[in-house]
Biopython code that builds the backbone (N, CA, C, O; Angstrom):
import numpy as np
from Bio.PDB.StructureBuilder import StructureBuilder

atoms = [
    (1, "MET", "N", (-37.534, 105.038, 188.975)),
    (1, "MET", "CA", (-37.591, 104.749, 189.947)),
    (1, "MET", "C", (-36.065, 105.254, 190.681)),
    (1, "MET", "O", (-34.910, 104.972, 190.363)),
    (2, "SER", "N", (-36.421, 105.820, 191.408)),
    (2, "SER", "CA", (-35.671, 106.763, 192.361)),
    (2, "SER", "C", (-34.786, 106.002, 193.053)),
    (2, "SER", "O", (-35.320, 104.928, 193.330)),
    (3, "GLY", "N", (-33.242, 106.102, 193.613)),
    (3, "GLY", "CA", (-32.678, 105.172, 194.228)),
    (3, "GLY", "C", (-31.946, 104.184, 193.635)),
    (3, "GLY", "O", (-31.222, 103.412, 194.264)),
    (4, "ILE", "N", (-32.117, 104.173, 192.355)),
    (4, "ILE", "CA", (-31.601, 102.829, 191.595)),
    (4, "ILE", "C", (-30.287, 103.273, 190.691)),
    (4, "ILE", "O", (-30.498, 103.809, 189.603)),
    (5, "SER", "N", (-29.093, 103.075, 191.089)),
    (5, "SER", "CA", (-28.393, 103.481, 190.488)),
    (5, "SER", "C", (-27.459, 102.930, 189.310)),
    (5, "SER", "O", (-26.639, 103.588, 188.669)),
    (6, "ASN", "N", (-27.849, 101.231, 189.135)),
    (6, "ASN", "CA", (-27.097, 100.938, 187.869)),
    (6, "ASN", "C", (-28.638, 100.038, 187.713)),
    (6, "ASN", "O", (-29.652, 100.009, 188.411)),
    (7, "SER", "N", (-28.169, 99.236, 186.227)),
    (7, "SER", "CA", (-28.695, 97.989, 185.456)),
    (7, "SER", "C", (-29.167, 96.897, 186.609)),
    (7, "SER", "O", (-30.308, 96.561, 186.924)),
    (8, "ASN", "N", (-28.118, 96.539, 187.033)),
    (8, "ASN", "CA", (-28.339, 95.669, 188.381)),
    (8, "ASN", "C", (-29.413, 95.863, 189.483)),
    (8, "ASN", "O", (-30.242, 94.989, 189.737)),
    (9, "GLU", "N", (-29.370, 96.752, 189.960)),
    (9, "GLU", "CA", (-30.312, 97.434, 190.970)),
    (9, "GLU", "C", (-31.665, 97.634, 190.361)),
    (9, "GLU", "O", (-32.614, 97.525, 191.138)),
    (10, "LEU", "N", (-31.957, 97.946, 188.927)),
    (10, "LEU", "CA", (-32.942, 98.204, 188.433)),
    (10, "LEU", "C", (-33.739, 96.534, 188.201)),
    (10, "LEU", "O", (-34.906, 96.288, 188.505)),
    (11, "GLU", "N", (-32.828, 95.623, 187.643)),
    (11, "GLU", "CA", (-33.148, 94.339, 187.242)),
    (11, "GLU", "C", (-33.744, 93.867, 188.865)),
    (11, "GLU", "O", (-34.939, 93.596, 188.976)),
    (12, "PHE", "N", (-33.025, 93.813, 189.814)),
    (12, "PHE", "CA", (-33.629, 93.442, 190.965)),
    (12, "PHE", "C", (-34.811, 94.122, 191.679)),
    (12, "PHE", "O", (-35.493, 93.417, 192.423)),
    (13, "ALA", "N", (-35.080, 95.249, 191.547)),
    (13, "ALA", "CA", (-36.133, 95.801, 191.795)),
    (13, "ALA", "C", (-37.389, 95.372, 191.267)),
    (13, "ALA", "O", (-38.430, 95.265, 191.914)),
    (14, "VAL", "N", (-37.169, 95.042, 189.589)),
    (14, "VAL", "CA", (-38.242, 94.206, 188.929)),
    (14, "VAL", "C", (-38.305, 92.916, 189.281)),
    (14, "VAL", "O", (-39.394, 92.345, 189.346)),
    (15, "PHE", "N", (-37.271, 92.360, 189.522)),
    (15, "PHE", "CA", (-37.303, 90.927, 190.438)),
    (15, "PHE", "C", (-38.328, 91.106, 191.334)),
    (15, "PHE", "O", (-39.433, 90.576, 191.220)),
    (16, "CYS", "N", (-37.888, 92.065, 192.495)),
    (16, "CYS", "CA", (-38.534, 92.069, 194.044)),
    (16, "CYS", "C", (-39.858, 92.547, 193.538)),
    (16, "CYS", "O", (-40.733, 91.763, 193.905)),
    (17, "ILE", "N", (-40.349, 93.573, 192.809)),
    (17, "ILE", "CA", (-41.782, 93.531, 192.563)),
    (17, "ILE", "C", (-42.492, 92.830, 192.161)),
    (17, "ILE", "O", (-43.634, 92.861, 192.619)),
    (18, "GLU", "N", (-42.171, 91.917, 191.172)),
    (18, "GLU", "CA", (-43.042, 90.673, 190.108)),
    (18, "GLU", "C", (-43.078, 89.634, 191.361)),
    (18, "GLU", "O", (-44.101, 88.955, 191.451)),
    (19, "ASN", "N", (-42.168, 89.466, 192.231)),
    (19, "ASN", "CA", (-42.478, 88.376, 193.109)),
    (19, "ASN", "C", (-43.160, 88.663, 194.569)),
    (19, "ASN", "O", (-43.481, 87.765, 195.348)),
    (20, "ILE", "N", (-43.290, 89.743, 194.757)),
    (20, "ILE", "CA", (-44.055, 90.474, 195.677)),
    (20, "ILE", "C", (-45.160, 90.382, 195.571)),
    (20, "ILE", "O", (-45.814, 89.881, 196.486)),
    (21, "ALA", "N", (-45.789, 90.856, 194.357)),
    (21, "ALA", "CA", (-46.829, 91.260, 193.879)),
    (21, "ALA", "C", (-47.807, 89.692, 193.590)),
    (21, "ALA", "O", (-48.996, 89.517, 193.855)),
    (22, "ASN", "N", (-46.669, 88.547, 192.867)),
    (22, "ASN", "CA", (-47.332, 86.985, 192.977)),
    (22, "ASN", "C", (-47.569, 86.513, 194.143)),
    (22, "ASN", "O", (-48.536, 85.759, 194.252)),
    (23, "ALA", "N", (-46.702, 86.846, 195.407)),
    (23, "ALA", "CA", (-46.858, 86.153, 196.928)),
    (23, "ALA", "C", (-48.256, 87.127, 197.726)),
    (23, "ALA", "O", (-48.954, 86.733, 198.659)),
    (24, "MET", "N", (-48.346, 88.425, 197.028)),
    (24, "MET", "CA", (-49.872, 88.956, 197.789)),
    (24, "MET", "C", (-50.902, 88.704, 196.690)),
    (24, "MET", "O", (-52.071, 88.907, 197.018)),
    (25, "ASP", "N", (-50.682, 88.325, 195.533)),
    (25, "ASP", "CA", (-52.055, 88.004, 194.664)),
    (25, "ASP", "C", (-52.392, 89.520, 194.342)),
    (25, "ASP", "O", (-53.488, 89.960, 194.690)),
    (26, "THR", "N", (-51.400, 90.399, 193.630)),
    (26, "THR", "CA", (-51.932, 91.470, 193.165)),
    (26, "THR", "C", (-51.135, 91.798, 192.049)),
    (26, "THR", "O", (-50.384, 91.037, 191.438)),
    (27, "ALA", "N", (-51.408, 93.262, 191.781)),
    (27, "ALA", "CA", (-50.948, 93.557, 190.393)),
    (27, "ALA", "C", (-49.455, 94.402, 190.554)),
    (27, "ALA", "O", (-49.605, 95.373, 191.296)),
    (28, "PRO", "N", (-48.251, 94.280, 190.107)),
    (28, "PRO", "CA", (-46.899, 94.524, 190.229)),
    (28, "PRO", "C", (-47.379, 96.347, 190.297)),
    (28, "PRO", "O", (-47.050, 97.114, 191.202)),
    (29, "GLU", "N", (-48.102, 96.655, 189.247)),
    (29, "GLU", "CA", (-48.159, 98.146, 189.400)),
    (29, "GLU", "C", (-48.706, 98.939, 191.115)),
    (29, "GLU", "O", (-48.428, 100.050, 191.568)),
    (30, "LYS", "N", (-49.249, 98.217, 191.498)),
    (30, "LYS", "CA", (-49.746, 98.648, 192.990)),
    (30, "LYS", "C", (-48.042, 98.012, 193.823)),
    (30, "LYS", "O", (-47.546, 99.009, 194.347)),
    (31, "VAL", "N", (-47.479, 97.255, 193.969)),
    (31, "VAL", "CA", (-46.290, 97.256, 194.546)),
    (31, "VAL", "C", (-45.358, 98.154, 194.205)),
    (31, "VAL", "O", (-44.345, 98.310, 194.887)),
    (32, "TYR", "N", (-45.562, 98.720, 193.299)),
    (32, "TYR", "CA", (-44.550, 99.585, 193.100)),
    (32, "TYR", "C", (-44.845, 100.809, 193.329)),
    (32, "TYR", "O", (-43.933, 101.636, 193.359)),
    (33, "ASP", "N", (-46.067, 101.161, 193.524)),
    (33, "ASP", "CA", (-46.568, 102.197, 193.977)),
    (33, "ASP", "C", (-46.461, 102.330, 195.215)),
    (33, "ASP", "O", (-46.182, 103.441, 195.666)),
    (34, "ALA", "N", (-46.677, 101.123, 196.148)),
    (34, "ALA", "CA", (-46.562, 101.351, 197.493)),
    (34, "ALA", "C", (-44.989, 101.259, 198.038)),
    (34, "ALA", "O", (-44.629, 101.734, 199.116)),
    (35, "LEU", "N", (-44.299, 100.709, 197.297)),
    (35, "LEU", "CA", (-42.574, 100.742, 197.441)),
    (35, "LEU", "C", (-42.192, 101.896, 197.019)),
    (35, "LEU", "O", (-41.106, 102.126, 197.550)),
    (36, "GLU", "N", (-42.554, 102.890, 196.235)),
    (36, "GLU", "CA", (-42.195, 104.125, 195.733)),
    (36, "GLU", "C", (-42.815, 105.016, 196.895)),
    (36, "GLU", "O", (-41.982, 105.575, 197.609)),
    (37, "LYS", "N", (-43.904, 105.188, 197.132)),
    (37, "LYS", "CA", (-44.546, 106.281, 197.685)),
    (37, "LYS", "C", (-44.110, 106.182, 199.275)),
    (37, "LYS", "O", (-44.247, 107.173, 199.992)),
    (38, "SER", "N", (-43.534, 104.835, 199.843)),
    (38, "SER", "CA", (-43.032, 104.887, 201.217)),
    (38, "SER", "C", (-41.718, 104.937, 201.488)),
    (38, "SER", "O", (-41.138, 104.974, 202.573)),
    (39, "GLY", "N", (-41.169, 104.930, 200.003)),
    (39, "GLY", "CA", (-39.548, 105.261, 200.344)),
    (39, "GLY", "C", (-39.011, 104.059, 200.524)),
    (39, "GLY", "O", (-37.793, 104.210, 200.627)),
    (40, "LEU", "N", (-39.471, 102.343, 200.661)),
    (40, "LEU", "CA", (-39.160, 101.514, 200.562)),
    (40, "LEU", "C", (-38.335, 100.649, 198.913)),
    (40, "LEU", "O", (-37.768, 99.584, 198.666)),
    (41, "LEU", "N", (-38.698, 101.777, 198.224)),
    (41, "LEU", "CA", (-37.999, 101.091, 196.983)),
    (41, "LEU", "C", (-36.617, 101.739, 196.799)),
    (41, "LEU", "O", (-35.911, 101.183, 195.957)),
    (42, "SER", "N", (-36.082, 102.837, 197.442)),
    (42, "SER", "CA", (-34.667, 103.243, 197.447)),
    (42, "SER", "C", (-34.230, 103.059, 198.700)),
    (42, "SER", "O", (-33.069, 102.656, 198.765)),
    (43, "GLY", "N", (-34.830, 103.236, 199.790)),
    (43, "GLY", "CA", (-34.318, 103.473, 201.020)),
    (43, "GLY", "C", (-34.172, 101.582, 201.544)),
    (43, "GLY", "O", (-33.270, 101.224, 202.302)),
    (44, "TYR", "N", (-34.915, 100.876, 201.140)),
    (44, "TYR", "CA", (-34.537, 99.717, 201.670)),
    (44, "TYR", "C", (-34.515, 98.412, 200.538)),
    (44, "TYR", "O", (-34.092, 97.422, 201.135)),
    (45, "ILE", "N", (-34.778, 98.147, 199.346)),
    (45, "ILE", "CA", (-34.565, 97.521, 198.424)),
    (45, "ILE", "C", (-33.127, 97.591, 197.848)),
    (45, "ILE", "O", (-32.239, 96.749, 197.978)),
    (46, "ALA", "N", (-33.070, 99.236, 196.924)),
    (46, "ALA", "CA", (-32.145, 99.463, 196.385)),
    (46, "ALA", "C", (-30.770, 99.656, 197.638)),
    (46, "ALA", "O", (-29.671, 99.136, 197.445)),
    (47, "ALA", "N", (-31.068, 100.427, 198.805)),
    (47, "ALA", "CA", (-29.979, 100.598, 199.547)),
    (47, "ALA", "C", (-29.160, 99.479, 200.391)),
    (47, "ALA", "O", (-28.105, 99.647, 201.002)),
    (48, "ASN", "N", (-30.162, 97.931, 200.224)),
    (48, "ASN", "CA", (-29.361, 96.680, 200.592)),
    (48, "ASN", "C", (-29.466, 95.812, 199.617)),
    (48, "ASN", "O", (-29.873, 94.683, 199.893)),
    (49, "TYR", "N", (-29.191, 96.081, 198.539)),
    (49, "TYR", "CA", (-29.332, 95.238, 197.110)),
    (49, "TYR", "C", (-27.763, 94.279, 197.129)),
    (49, "TYR", "O", (-27.622, 93.137, 196.690)),
    (50, "ASP", "N", (-26.691, 95.162, 197.782)),
    (50, "ASP", "CA", (-25.557, 93.945, 198.170)),
    (50, "ASP", "C", (-25.536, 92.622, 198.799)),
    (50, "ASP", "O", (-24.876, 91.604, 198.588)),
    (51, "ILE", "N", (-26.716, 93.026, 199.874)),
    (51, "ILE", "CA", (-26.794, 91.808, 200.736)),
    (51, "ILE", "C", (-28.048, 90.996, 200.279)),
    (51, "ILE", "O", (-28.202, 89.786, 200.440)),
    (52, "LEU", "N", (-28.992, 91.938, 199.632)),
    (52, "LEU", "CA", (-30.429, 91.135, 199.411)),
    (52, "LEU", "C", (-30.242, 90.212, 198.304)),
    (52, "LEU", "O", (-30.798, 89.114, 198.268)),
    (53, "HIS", "N", (-29.121, 90.841, 197.001)),
    (53, "HIS", "CA", (-29.439, 89.767, 195.968)),
    (53, "HIS", "C", (-28.781, 88.323, 196.134)),
    (53, "HIS", "O", (-28.800, 87.330, 195.408)),
    (54, "THR", "N", (-28.073, 88.641, 197.614)),
    (54, "THR", "CA", (-27.482, 87.093, 197.414)),
    (54, "THR", "C", (-28.377, 86.238, 197.967)),
    (54, "THR", "O", (-28.124, 85.033, 197.955)),
    (55, "GLN", "N", (-29.447, 86.676, 198.482)),
    (55, "GLN", "CA", (-30.403, 85.843, 199.170)),
    (55, "GLN", "C", (-31.418, 84.756, 198.353)),
    (55, "GLN", "O", (-31.643, 85.050, 197.179)),
    (56, "SER", "N", (-31.937, 83.739, 198.790)),
    (56, "SER", "CA", (-33.080, 82.763, 197.661)),
    (56, "SER", "C", (-34.327, 84.016, 197.399)),
    (56, "SER", "O", (-34.521, 85.020, 198.084)),
    (57, "LYS", "N", (-34.977, 83.613, 196.314)),
    (57, "LYS", "CA", (-36.068, 84.163, 195.987)),
    (57, "LYS", "C", (-37.162, 84.452, 197.192)),
    (57, "LYS", "O", (-37.762, 85.520, 197.312)),
    (58, "GLU", "N", (-37.292, 83.466, 197.942)),
    (58, "GLU", "CA", (-38.342, 83.154, 199.173)),
    (58, "GLU", "C", (-37.840, 83.869, 200.179)),
    (58, "GLU", "O", (-38.692, 84.059, 201.047)),
    (59, "TYR", "N", (-36.773, 84.355, 200.424)),
    (59, "TYR", "CA", (-36.117, 84.765, 201.557)),
    (59, "TYR", "C", (-36.303, 86.512, 201.322)),
    (59, "TYR", "O", (-36.700, 87.274, 202.203)),
    (60, "ILE", "N", (-35.956, 86.879, 200.068)),
    (60, "ILE", "CA", (-35.741, 88.151, 199.425)),
    (60, "ILE", "C", (-37.349, 88.580, 199.614)),
    (60, "ILE", "O", (-37.486, 89.717, 200.065)),
    (61, "THR", "N", (-38.677, 87.796, 199.321)),
    (61, "THR", "CA", (-39.540, 87.853, 199.017)),
    (61, "THR", "C", (-40.287, 88.072, 200.623)),
    (61, "THR", "O", (-40.784, 89.138, 200.986)),
    (62, "ASP", "N", (-40.244, 87.063, 201.293)),
    (62, "ASP", "CA", (-40.614, 87.068, 202.826)),
    (62, "ASP", "C", (-40.549, 88.456, 203.537)),
    (62, "ASP", "O", (-41.358, 89.139, 204.165)),
    (63, "ASP", "N", (-39.041, 88.599, 203.115)),
    (63, "ASP", "CA", (-38.115, 89.885, 203.956)),
    (63, "ASP", "C", (-38.917, 91.102, 203.378)),
    (63, "ASP", "O", (-39.481, 91.873, 204.154)),
    (64, "ILE", "N", (-38.958, 91.232, 202.385)),
    (64, "ILE", "CA", (-39.927, 92.602, 202.070)),
    (64, "ILE", "C", (-41.135, 93.080, 202.602)),
    (64, "ILE", "O", (-41.573, 94.053, 203.215)),
    (65, "ILE", "N", (-41.620, 91.661, 201.969)),
    (65, "ILE", "CA", (-43.112, 91.765, 202.808)),
    (65, "ILE", "C", (-43.312, 92.356, 204.549)),
    (65, "ILE", "O", (-43.992, 93.250, 205.054)),
    (66, "ARG", "N", (-42.365, 91.366, 205.081)),
    (66, "ARG", "CA", (-42.229, 91.562, 206.346)),
    (66, "ARG", "C", (-42.426, 93.255, 206.709)),
    (66, "ARG", "O", (-43.360, 93.831, 207.267)),
    (67, "VAL", "N", (-41.174, 93.764, 206.160)),
    (67, "VAL", "CA", (-40.546, 95.315, 206.208)),
    (67, "VAL", "C", (-41.997, 95.913, 205.974)),
    (67, "VAL", "O", (-42.582, 96.566, 206.838)),
    (68, "MET", "N", (-42.504, 95.634, 204.762)),
    (68, "MET", "CA", (-43.717, 96.556, 204.319)),
    (68, "MET", "C", (-45.010, 96.371, 205.753)),
    (68, "MET", "O", (-45.865, 97.161, 206.152)),
    (69, "ARG", "N", (-44.719, 95.280, 206.113)),
    (69, "ARG", "CA", (-45.905, 95.054, 206.979)),
    (69, "ARG", "C", (-45.546, 95.833, 208.635)),
    (69, "ARG", "O", (-46.310, 96.222, 209.518)),
    (70, "GLU", "N", (-44.129, 95.827, 208.534)),
    (70, "GLU", "CA", (-43.654, 96.579, 209.746)),
    (70, "GLU", "C", (-44.060, 98.251, 209.920)),
    (70, "GLU", "O", (-44.376, 99.038, 210.812)),
    (71, "LYS", "N", (-43.793, 98.223, 208.222)),
    (71, "LYS", "CA", (-43.779, 100.319, 208.287)),
    (71, "LYS", "C", (-45.370, 100.604, 207.840)),
    (71, "LYS", "O", (-45.777, 101.723, 207.531)),
    (72, "GLY", "N", (-46.120, 99.505, 207.858)),
    (72, "GLY", "CA", (-47.758, 99.759, 207.536)),
    (72, "GLY", "C", (-47.942, 100.082, 206.198)),
    (72, "GLY", "O", (-48.908, 100.832, 206.060)),
    (73, "VAL", "N", (-47.196, 99.706, 204.821)),
    (73, "VAL", "CA", (-47.403, 99.925, 203.669)),
    (73, "VAL", "C", (-48.236, 98.606, 203.417)),
    (73, "VAL", "O", (-47.894, 97.523, 203.893)),
    (74, "GLY", "N", (-49.144, 98.749, 202.779)),
    (74, "GLY", "CA", (-50.058, 98.024, 201.764)),
    (74, "GLY", "C", (-50.363, 98.445, 200.643)),
    (74, "GLY", "O", (-50.084, 99.565, 200.216)),
    (75, "VAL", "N", (-51.116, 97.368, 199.915)),
    (75, "VAL", "CA", (-51.206, 97.392, 198.052)),
    (75, "VAL", "C", (-52.592, 97.303, 198.336)),
    (75, "VAL", "O", (-53.409, 97.268, 197.416)),
]
sb = StructureBuilder()
sb.init_structure("model")
sb.init_model(0)
sb.init_chain("A")
sb.init_seg("    ")
for serial, (resi, resn, name, xyz) in enumerate(atoms, 1):
    if name == "N":
        sb.init_residue(resn, " ", resi, " ")
    sb.init_atom(name, np.array(xyz, "f"), 0.0, 1.0, " ", f" {name:<3s}", serial, name[0])
structure = sb.get_structure()
């Protein structure tokens, strides 16, 4: 995973991917591919780890899905 600089960010990225996959009723692999190819994995999730990881699961999931939609990232 590009842009991931430590184990906390890695665990958080996996947490995000799994929760987005559940919310979108799709495979985590598809979510990972979409986030990686779009640059959102490193450019949004890892880059905003310090802020995002303090929020609720629902907020994090909804926020990332909102950003994905704004950027036209589909799974």
